N, C-alpha and C positions, 0 to 999 in steps of 0.2 A: 504493500500500500504506500509506504514511504517513497519507494523508488518511482512509482507511478506519479505521485504528487510532485516529486522533484522534477520529473520530465515535463509535466504540464507547467510547473512554475517557471522553468527555464525558458519554455516557449513563450509564455505570457509576458515575462519580463526580459525577453531577448532583445536583440539589437533592433528589430522593427519597432517594438513598442517604445524603446528609448528614443529612437529617431523621430517617431510620431510626436512624442512629448516635446522634444527639442524643436521640431518643425512648427508646432503650434505656438511655442514661445516666440520664435522668430517671426512668424506670421503676424501675431498680435502686436509685437513690438513695432513692426513696419506699418501695419494698417491703422493703428490708433495713435501713432506719433510718439512712440517710446515713452509711455507714461511713467516708467520707473526712473526716467531721467527728468523729463519736463515737469512732472507733478510731484517729484520727490520732496522738494522744499516745502510745498504745501502739505504733503503727507506728514512730514516731520513736525510742522507747526501744529497741525490738527492733533497729532498724537500727544505732543507735549501739553497742549491745552486740555485735552480730555484726561490725560494722566493726572494733572493737577486738580482738575475738577472731580472726575471719577463718578459723578452722579448723573443718572438719566433725568431728563426734565420730567418724565413720567415714571414714578417709582414702580409702577406695575408693568413697565416695558423694559426691554433690554436696550441699553445704550450702545452706541458704536464702540466705545472703549470696552464695555463688558463683552460684546461679541468678539472683539479682537482677542481679549484674554481667554475666552472660551476656545477660540481657534488655536491660540498658542498653547493652551493646555493639552490639546491633542497632538500638536506637532513637536513642541519642545519636550523631549523625553530621553529615553535611553539612547536613541540614535545620535544625539548631540554629544554624549559622553563615550559610548561604546562604539557606535557606528563610525565615527570619525577616526578612531584608533584603528579599526578594521580596514578602513579605506587606505590609510597610510601604510599599514603593514602588508597589505596585498598589492595595492597599486602604486606604492611609493609616495613620497611627498608631493609629486606632481598631481596626484589625484585631487588634492585640495584645490588646486588651480581650476580644475574642471568642475569641482563643486561650486566654485564662485561663478563660473560661466553659467551653469545651470540655474543658480540662484538669481543671476541678473535677468535671464529669460523668464524664470519662474515668477518674478515680481510682476511682469506684464500679464502672465497667465492668472495669477492670483487676483490681480486687479480686475480682470475680466470676470472671473468667477464671482467675486464679491459684488461687483456692480450689477451684473445681470441677475444675481440672486435677489437683490433688493428690488430690482426692476419688476420681477415677476412674483414677489412674495404676496401672500394672502393672509388674512386674519382668521385664526381658528376660533372655534366656539369658546375656547378658554380666554379669548381676548388677546392672545399673543400672536405676533407675526411669525409666519412659517415660510421659509424659503429654502432654496437649494436647487441642485441640478434637476430634480424631478419636476419642479414647477417650471423651470426653464424649458424642459422637454415637452411638458404638456401645454403650457400657455404660450410659449414662444414658437415651438415647432409643430404643435398639435399632435404629438406622438405620445399618447398616454401609455401605450403598451411598453414603449422604451423606458418611460419613467418608472413603471412597475418593475421592469427587469433590473434597473439601477437600484431600486430600493431593496429588492430581494438580496442582491449582492451586498448592499450596505448593512442589512441586518446580520448577515452571516459574518461579515468582517468585524462588526461591533462586538460580537461574542468572542471572536478569536484575537485578532491583532489589537483590538481595543479593550480587551478584558483579560482573558485567561493568560496570555503571554506576558502582559504587564504585571499581573498579580504574581506570576512565577518569578519575574525579575525582581520584584519587591521582596519576596520571601527569600530568594537566594542572597540578596544584598544584606538582609537582616541576619541570615544564618552566618554569613561571612563576618559581620560585625560582632556577633555573639562569640564566635570562635576566637576572633582577635582579642577580645576583652577577657577571654578565659571564663566566661559565665557558663555554668552548667546548663546543658540543654535537656530536653525530655522528648519522649517518642512522638507526641502529637503536637509539637510546637507549631509546625506549619499550618495545621488545621485551626489551631487557636488564633494564630495571626490572621488567617484567611477569614475566620468568622468575625473577628473584630473589624477587619476592613469591609466585610460585607455589610455589617450594621451601619458603619459610618457612611459608606458610599450610598447605601439604600436611603438613608435619611437625606443626604444631599441631593440625590437624583429625584426624590419625591418632591423637592422644591420647584420642579419644573425648570423651564429655560431661564426664568428670572433668577431663581435660586442658584442655579449652576453658574450663571453670570456673576452673581455677587460673591460666590466662593472663589471663582476663577480670578476675579480682579484683586483678590487678596493673596491667594496662594501663589499664582504664577509670578507676579512681580517680585515677591519676597524670595522665592526659590531661585529665580533667574538672577536677581541682584546679588544674592549670596554667592552663587557660583561664579558670576562675572567678577566679583570682588576678589575671590580666591585666585582666579586666573590672572587678573591685573597685577596683584601683589607679586605673584610668581614671576611674571614677565618683567616687572620692575627690578626684581632681584637678579634676573638673568638677562638684563637688557644688553649686555655686551655681545651676546651670541644671537640676539634677535635678528640682526641683518643677515646672518648666515642661514637662519631658518627660513626667512623670506626668499633668499636666493635658492635654497633647495626646492621650495614650492614652485617657483617660476621655471628654473632650469629643469626640474624633474618632470614638468608638464610636457616637454618636447624631447628631452634626452634623459629618460629615467635611468638608463644604464649608468650614467655618469655619477648619479647621487645615491645609487643603491648597490654599487659594486657589481652590477650585472645581474642582480637577483630579480629585478623587474625589467624584463628584456625588451619591452616595446612601448612605443608611444600610444598604440591603440589600447593596451591594457590599462595604462594610467587614465586614458579618456573614458573607457568603459566603466571602470570601477568608480571613478569620480562622478560620472554622470548618474550612475545607478544609485550611489549613496546620496547624492544631492537630491534626487527625486524622492527617495525614501524619507529623508529628514524633513523636507519642507512640504511634501505632498502636493506641490503645485501640479495641476492636471488631473488629480484624483477627483476633485469636486467636493470632497468631504468638508473642507473648511467653509465652503459656500453655504452649508447648512447653518453653521453658526452665524456667519455674517448676514445671512438672509433674515435672521430674527431681529436685526437691529432696527430701532426706531430713529431714523435719521431724516434730515431735511432734503436729501438728494441722493439717488443711488450711487453716484460717483464718489460721494463722501466716504461711503463704506469701502469703496474700491481703494481709496487711499490707505485704509487700515489693512487691506490685503497686501499692499506694497510693504507696509511696515512689518507685517507678520513674517514675510520671507526674509526681510532685512535683519530682523532681530534673531530669527531662528538660525539662519545659515551664515550670513555675513558677519554677525557679531559672535554668537555663542559657539558655533562650529569652528569658526576661525580661531577663537581663543583656545579651544581645546587642541587644535592642530598646532598652534604656536607653542603651547605648553609642552607638548610631546617632543617637538623638533628642537626646542631650546633647552630641554632638560639634560642633555648630554648622555642619556642612557643608550645602550646598544639596541638596535631594532633588528629583529630576525625577520627580514623581508620575505614575503612569499607565504606567510602564515597569518591567519586571522587571529590576532592576539587580543583584540577587543578590550574588555575591562581590565585585564592584566596589564596591558601596556599603559593605559591611562593611570592606573594606580601606581605603577612603578615611576612614571614621569613625575607625578605630584610628590611622591615620596622622596625623590631626589633632593627636594628643597625643604619640604615640610616635615618629613619623617613619617613613620608608620601610622601616626594618629590620623592622618588625612584619609585613611580608608574608612574611618567612622563617618567623616563628613561626606565622602562620596556615597556611602551607603544611605545617608540621610537624604542627599540630593536625589539619588535614584528613587527613593521612596516617594519623595514629594513630586517629582516629575511623573512617576508611574501612576500615582493617585490622580494627578491632574489629567493624564492621558485617558484614564478610565472614565473620568467625568466628561471630558470632551467627546469621547466616542460614545458614551452613554446618551448624550444629546443626539448625536448623529443617528445612532440606531433607533432611538425612540421616535425621531422625526420620520425616518424611513418606515417604521412600523405603523405610525399614525397615518401615513399616506396610503399604506396598503389596507389597513383595517379600521381606520377612523380615529377621531380625536380621543375617544375614550380608552384607547389601547395604551396610553402612557403608563398607567399603574401596573397593568399586567406585564408590560415589557420590563419595567424596573424590577419586578419580582423575579423574572427570569434572569435578568442580569445579576441579581444578588446570588442566585443559585450558582451561576457560572463563576462568580468570584470565589465561592467556597470550593468549587471543583478545581479552580486554578491552584489551590493550595495542596491538592492531593494527586494531580495527574501530571504525567510528562507531556510536554507541549510541542514536541517536534512536529508531529502530524498536524496538530491544530495550527501551529504557526505557518506551515507550508500551505494548508488549505486557505487560511485567512489571507495570507500574502497573495496567493493566486487570485482569490476573489477580489481583493483590493485592486489588483492590476486590471481585472476585467471591468471594474467600475470606471477606469480611466477612458476606455474606448468610447462609450456613448457620450461621456462628458466632453471629451476633446472634439468629437464631431459636432456636438451642440454649440460649442464655443465658435467653431469655424462658421457654422451656418448663421449664427446670430451676430457675427462681426459687424454687419452694416448698422444694426440697432445699437450695438455697443459704441460704434464710432460716433453715431449721432448724439447719444447721451453724453459722451466724453466731450464732443465739440461744444454742446450746449453748456456743459459745466465749465469749460475753459473760458468761453466767451462771457458767461454770466458771473465769473469769479466765484462760482459756487453758491450764489444767492439767487434764488428764483422766486422771489416774493410775488404773489399774485393778488388780485382784488379779493381781499378777505380770505384767501386760502393760505395754506402753509407754503406752497411754492407753485410755480407755473406748471401747467399741464404740459410737460415736455413730450408727451406721447400723442399729441393731436395729429402729428404728421407721421403715420405709420410707415416703417420701412418695408420693403418688399418681402423681407424675411419674417416679418412679424404678423401674426394672425390674431384677431381680436377674441381669442378663446377666453381670456381672463375676464372679459366683460360679460360672458354669458354662462360661465361654469361656476359651480359651487366650490368654495374652498374646503368645505367639510366632506366632500365626496361627490361621486358622479350623480348626475340626474337632478340636482337641485339648482336653485337660483341664488346667486350671491347678492345680498343687499348692498346698497351703496356704502354702508358703514363697514362692511367686511373687506372691502378692497383697499389696496394700497392707495395712498393719496393721489398718485398719478393717474388712477383710474376714475377718480371722482369727478 
């Protein structure tokens, strides 16, 4: 079974899939005027403004900043600590350069996902905004069957890559910390930890999208800031060798043999490993983060697109880069060609901080793991609601809690391969949707640029920017029910742009 899943996984995440993701990033960068460059100053200003304010104008709605934190909760995780180390040990230091390239293109992709998700979001019977690729497929393309396929994949992935595998990583990190401290363990420690996590996560997930957003806006910035501070202090101490580390990244991107002693033998290997790890860490192209961004209560769809740009910037350009620089400036010997993962990261930090840093890394992995389960809990719940109706939130959370407990007792190799494969299958319909809706995305972006982001109308929240429908946009959202098929959506149920 494992070999079959590995074969399917290698096919799904093979070169064609990676090329498709990169192509869409290039396509969107060209077609909508490089938003990751032209709109980045505005994105940074909006992010800093919302970070200092942190509150939604409506306490019963998810703010743009809370939606960003929820998306970051799912993307900033073990991949930022373990995945980067694996990329360096397998693909050489040059793999980091190609992670940067993927992140640059991914910022355009994530901008598109977040913007279109708000463009087509609808209000549920709970009063919350619901958005994501499934609504883009139904209301933008008129392909509800494709939206259902996407949601089926999303539910499966939420139980696997967004739950069981994360819980296993949390428990393994706790086990390592317990052994390091010399604390006596007992037979069912893993199940006890899993049960405690299940209780805490169940309570947080029952709070709905607003509750998850409130937890995420506290947990994610704190955990990320602590990890960033640890990395920055490390690099200040090792600042003399920092230029050499940067040289290894750039030189290794094109001549990996020169910086790995011939252990990484080709430019293509560095490119493949860097691109694949880059896609895994920021999830640009998967469409999953669009589910979080689509719940934002913002004044203009493109405003949330700015938060999509910042999501990839923080996740890959900042956190992943710091991890890579710590490893390359630590002075430890790297056994290239093997996936060293957490071991390499721990050894690198220990070179400056000593063995106690393993405790901090375990705490960081726990915080990031819990945040990932929360973020993916939202993604899975929204997909389940789309398939089975708004009332399926509580049943889905109960199933999630059961899988949290199972994560403490089962081996996750097959689960990880299955979830990773399904996660890759989610990318295909999402990327096709982004290409088809590019004309609408370009029109929204142009309107946002020309209006400086302020579209005040006569007595309304902002101008009806969708009066001039693009050829790719069909008016399904104006006649379909947000709560399910066959119903009529009232004026109050639709996003402000439909009113």
